[in-house]
C-alpha positions in Angstrom: 159.7 109.9 304.9 156.5 111.8 304.5 156.0 113.8 301.0 152.7 115.7 302.8 151.5 115.7 306.3 147.8 116.5 306.1 146.3 117.9 309.4 143.4 120.2 310.6 145.6 121.8 313.2 149.4 121.8 313.6 151.1 124.2 315.7 154.9 125.3 315.6 156.9 126.0 318.8 156.6 129.6 318.1 153.0 129.3 317.8 151.0 132.6 319.6 148.3 129.8 320.9 151.0 127.9 322.5 152.3 131.1 324.4 149.1 132.4 325.4 148.2 129.0 327.0 151.3 129.0 329.2 149.9 132.5 330.3 146.2 131.9 330.9 145.1 131.3 334.2 142.6 128.5 335.6 140.6 125.9 333.7 140.9 128.0 330.4 144.5 127.8 330.7 145.0 124.6 331.6 142.4 123.3 328.7 144.3 125.3 326.2 147.5 123.9 327.5 146.7 120.3 327.4 144.8 120.5 323.8 148.0 122.7 322.1 150.7 120.3 323.5 148.6 117.6 321.4 148.7 119.6 318.6 152.0 120.5 318.1 153.8 119.7 314.6 155.5 116.5 315.2 159.3 116.7 315.4 161.2 116.4 312.1 158.5 117.2 309.8 159.5 120.1 307.3 156.6 122.6 307.9 156.7 123.2 304.1 155.4 119.5 303.6 152.5 120.1 306.0 148.9 120.8 304.4 146.1 122.1 306.4 142.4 121.4 305.8 139.3 121.9 307.8 141.2 123.8 310.5 138.4 126.0 311.8 136.3 122.9 312.5 139.4 121.4 314.3 139.8 124.6 316.4 135.9 124.4 317.1 136.3 120.6 318.2 139.2 121.3 320.3 137.2 123.7 322.2 134.3 121.6 322.8 136.7 118.8 323.7 138.0 120.9 326.5 134.8 121.6 327.8 134.4 125.0 326.7 131.1 124.0 324.4 128.5 121.7 325.6 129.0 118.1 324.9 126.0 118.0 322.2 128.2 120.8 320.3 131.1 118.7 320.3 129.7 115.6 318.8 127.9 117.7 316.2 131.1 119.7 315.3 133.0 116.3 315.4 130.8 114.8 312.8 131.1 118.0 310.6 134.6 117.9 311.3 135.4 114.3 310.3 133.8 114.7 306.8 135.3 118.1 306.0 138.9 116.6 306.8 138.1 113.5 304.9 137.1 115.5 301.5 140.0 117.6 302.3 142.6 114.7 302.5 141.0 113.1 299.2 141.6 116.5 297.4 145.0 116.3 298.2 145.8 112.9 296.8 148.1 112.8 293.5 148.4 109.8 291.0 152.0 109.8 292.0 151.8 109.0 295.6 152.7 105.5 297.0 150.6 105.4 300.1 148.2 107.2 302.0 148.0 106.7 305.7 144.7 107.6 306.9 143.0 107.5 310.2 139.9 105.9 311.1 136.4 107.8 311.1 137.7 110.4 308.9 138.8 108.0 305.7 135.8 107.0 303.9 136.2 109.1 300.9 139.9 109.3 300.9 140.2 105.3 300.8 137.9 105.6 297.6 139.7 108.2 295.9 143.3 106.2 297.1 141.5 103.3 295.1 140.6 105.2 292.0 144.2 106.6 291.7 145.7 103.2 292.3 147.3 104.2 295.7 148.0 101.8 298.3 146.0 102.7 301.8 147.0 102.0 305.5 144.3 102.7 307.7 145.3 103.6 311.4 142.6 102.4 313.9 144.1 102.6 317.1 140.8 101.7 319.0 139.3 98.2 319.3 136.9 97.1 317.1 133.5 98.8 317.7 131.3 96.0 317.5 133.6 93.8 319.7 133.8 96.7 322.3 130.5 97.6 322.4 129.3 94.0 323.2 131.9 93.8 326.1 130.8 97.1 327.4 127.1 96.2 327.4 127.9 93.4 329.6 130.2 95.6 331.7 127.2 97.9 332.3 125.2 95.0 333.6 127.9 93.6 335.9 128.7 97.3 337.4 125.6 99.3 337.1 127.1 101.9 339.7 129.7 102.5 337.0 127.7 102.3 334.1 127.2 106.1 333.6 131.2 106.4 333.1 131.7 103.7 330.1 132.5 105.0 326.9 131.1 103.1 323.9 132.8 103.5 320.9 130.5 105.5 318.6 126.9 106.7 319.3 125.2 106.3 316.1 124.9 103.5 313.9 125.8 105.5 310.7 129.2 106.0 312.2 129.7 102.3 312.7 128.8 101.8 309.2 131.6 104.3 308.1 134.0 102.5 310.3 132.8 98.9 308.5 133.6 100.7 305.0 136.8 101.9 306.0 137.9 98.8 307.3 136.9 97.1 304.2 138.3 99.5 301.9 141.7 99.6 303.3 144.5 97.7 301.8 146.0 97.4 305.2 145.2 98.4 308.8 147.9 99.3 311.4 147.3 97.3 314.3 149.2 98.1 317.8 148.8 94.6 319.8 147.7 91.3 319.9 144.7 91.7 321.7 143.8 94.8 319.6 144.3 92.8 316.3 142.2 90.0 317.9 138.9 92.1 318.3 139.1 92.7 314.8 139.4 89.1 313.7 136.7 88.2 316.3 134.4 90.6 314.1 135.1 88.9 310.7 137.8 91.5 309.6 140.5 89.8 307.7 143.6 89.6 310.2 145.8 89.1 307.1 145.5 93.0 306.4 146.7 93.9 309.8 150.3 95.3 310.3 151.0 94.8 314.3 153.3 97.7 315.2 153.2 99.2 318.6 153.6 102.7 319.8 156.7 103.9 321.2 157.7 106.0 324.2 159.8 109.2 324.6 162.7 107.4 326.6 164.1 111.1 327.2 161.1 112.8 328.5 159.9 109.8 330.8 163.2 109.0 332.7 163.4 106.9 336.1 163.9 109.5 338.6 162.5 107.4 341.1 165.2 104.9 340.7 167.7 107.6 341.2 166.5 107.9 344.9 166.7 104.2 345.5 164.7 101.9 347.1 162.6 103.5 349.5 161.8 106.6 347.2 161.0 109.9 349.2 157.5 110.7 348.9 156.1 109.4 352.3 153.3 107.2 351.1 152.4 104.2 348.9 151.3 106.0 346.0 149.4 103.9 343.3 148.9 105.9 340.1 146.2 105.9 337.4 146.9 107.9 334.1 144.2 108.0 331.5 140.4 108.8 331.0 138.7 108.1 334.2 136.2 105.5 333.1 134.8 102.3 333.9 136.2 101.2 330.4 139.6 101.1 331.9 138.3 99.2 334.8 138.1 101.9 337.3 135.5 100.0 339.8 138.5 97.2 339.9 141.2 99.3 340.4 139.4 101.1 343.3 138.2 97.7 345.0 141.5 96.3 344.4 143.2 99.2 346.5 140.4 99.0 349.0 141.2 95.3 349.5 144.9 96.0 349.7 144.4 98.0 352.6 147.9 99.3 353.0 148.8 101.7 355.6 149.9 105.3 354.8 148.9 104.6 350.9 147.0 106.9 348.3 145.3 106.1 344.8 146.0 108.9 342.4 143.6 109.2 339.4 144.9 111.6 336.9 142.4 112.3 333.8 139.2 113.6 332.9 136.2 112.3 334.6 133.8 110.4 332.4 130.3 111.0 333.3 128.7 112.8 336.2 128.6 112.1 340.0 131.4 109.4 340.0 130.8 106.9 342.9 134.2 106.9 343.8 134.1 110.5 344.7 134.8 111.1 348.4 136.4 107.8 349.2 139.3 108.0 351.6 142.8 107.5 350.1 141.4 108.2 346.5 142.7 111.5 345.1 142.0 113.1 341.5 143.9 115.4 339.3 142.7 116.7 336.0 144.2 116.0 332.5 147.6 117.0 332.6 149.7 118.2 329.5 152.3 115.6 328.7 155.4 117.6 329.9 154.0 117.5 333.2 153.6 113.8 333.3 157.1 112.7 334.3 156.9 114.5 337.7 153.6 112.5 338.5 155.0 109.3 337.4 158.3 110.2 339.5 156.0 110.4 342.5 154.3 106.9 342.4 155.4 103.4 343.4 153.2 101.7 341.0 151.3 102.1 337.9 147.9 99.9 337.5 145.8 100.0 334.1 143.1 97.0 334.6 141.5 98.1 331.0 138.7 96.2 329.8 139.4 97.2 326.3 142.3 99.3 324.7 144.4 99.4 321.4 147.5 100.1 323.0 148.0 101.9 326.6 150.7 104.6 325.7 150.4 105.7 329.5 151.4 102.4 330.8 154.6 102.2 328.6 155.4 105.6 329.7 155.1 104.6 333.6 157.3 101.6 332.5 159.8 104.0 331.1 159.6 106.2 334.2 160.9 103.1 336.2 157.4 101.9 337.5 156.5 98.3 337.9 153.1 98.2 336.1 149.7 95.9 336.8 147.6 95.4 333.4 145.5 93.4 332.2 145.7 91.2 328.4 143.4 93.7 327.0 146.0 96.7 327.2 149.3 95.0 325.9 150.1 92.8 328.7 150.7 89.9 327.1 153.0 91.3 324.3 155.2 93.4 326.8 155.1 92.3 330.4 156.6 89.2 331.8 155.2 88.4 335.1 157.2 88.9 338.1 159.8 90.6 336.0 158.2 94.3 335.0 155.0 94.0 336.8 151.9 91.6 336.3 149.1 91.1 333.6 146.0 90.2 335.7 142.7 89.1 333.9 140.0 91.8 333.6 137.6 92.3 336.4 140.1 90.6 339.0 140.3 93.1 341.9 141.5 90.5 344.1 144.7 89.7 342.1 145.4 93.6 342.0 145.1 93.7 345.6 147.8 90.9 346.1 150.1 92.5 343.6 149.9 95.6 345.4 150.4 94.3 348.7 153.3 92.3 347.5 155.1 95.4 346.2 154.2 97.3 349.3 155.9 94.5 351.3 158.9 93.6 349.2 160.3 97.4 348.2 163.5 95.6 346.8 161.6 93.5 344.7 159.6 96.5 343.5 162.6 98.3 343.0 164.1 95.6 340.4 160.7 95.6 338.6 160.9 99.2 338.1 164.5 98.7 336.3 163.3 95.8 334.6 160.5 97.7 333.4 162.8 100.8 332.1 164.9 98.4 330.1 162.0 96.9 328.7 160.4 100.3 327.5 163.5 101.2 326.0 162.7 98.4 323.4 159.7 100.2 322.4 161.1 103.7 320.8 159.5 106.0 318.5 162.7 105.2 316.4 161.9 101.6 316.3 158.1 102.4 315.1 159.5 104.5 312.4 162.0 102.0 311.1 159.3 99.2 311.4 156.5 101.2 309.7 158.8 102.3 306.9 160.1 98.7 306.2 156.4 97.6 306.2 154.8 100.1 303.8 157.7 101.6 301.5 158.1 99.1 298.3 161.7 99.5 298.3 162.4 100.1 302.1 164.0 103.2 301.5 163.6 106.6 303.6 162.9 108.5 300.2 159.7 110.5 300.4 156.9 108.4 299.3 153.8 108.5 301.9 151.2 110.8 302.3 
């Protein structure tokens, strides 16, 4: 449905960079492999409709984000890159465009230009409101000082906060991902009527329930609790570790998969806790298949895509209402939604899943069926119906 797809980097399947990433060894190879996988040209988009802007800055930012440049360089490049991309997108707008879909932090100039041209705008803002998040995370730093160094605050500058505020004010509509996500903006005074609540989708072909095909008992030899995402207290890390420790399940393992936020993590060296660095998405199905349960006790999210991938892979899940729990998970059916900061409930449910493998197996089946309802095709249909004036699939969007 897109008239144009504007991006800094979009790699085709035959890209030399993608081929190079597969062959490079060690940390550099893994970083490039993960980064280029995220920068592939979306399936179904005609390459002739792709417009690129600020590409050099995009590559530099990707290198910094993958740890190949100092973090201070990343912050500086990201700030410059946001502004350059925003200006480039604004220049691409035409009076004949019906709608501009723009992404938060890179949209202030584009939204202003859209209004000047009479083009409707939809702001994609996939994280919780920055003011709400900061207030909650400052409280968390006081509650768990040992883990405060791993907290991720939504922005580092007052200037960026003001940019977000202006974008939220100028956008005609805002794309929300879950009821909790939208509630964080309403709590900070943003008009809730501006929101279209459309959850993200999951690839049901890539993430399949291989574990279910092996039967109730599985075959990996231990009870594995899985977490996939940035390893940060923002995602409730200390409560997950504490819940796993309290469960005290014999022959069990907590596997953390993702980039570590902060230095000297307090969980390093704990018995039965193992860490894997960030993995390219096409490596994740095998990791999900090796697990018995997925736990994501996040303090604040927009929409936890890895939890949906775990459900699609046939895993029961334990999440909080601050992911998408209240919208998707039915307690005792696909898993459980537990309050934030509640390690006792996490421990109770882990013990329950370990003790009753048949029930855990059925929950995994239910989780798969539930996740199948959240396809990318469903997102496409819902979004097009919401934003296209005539509901058609004619090219109408930038």
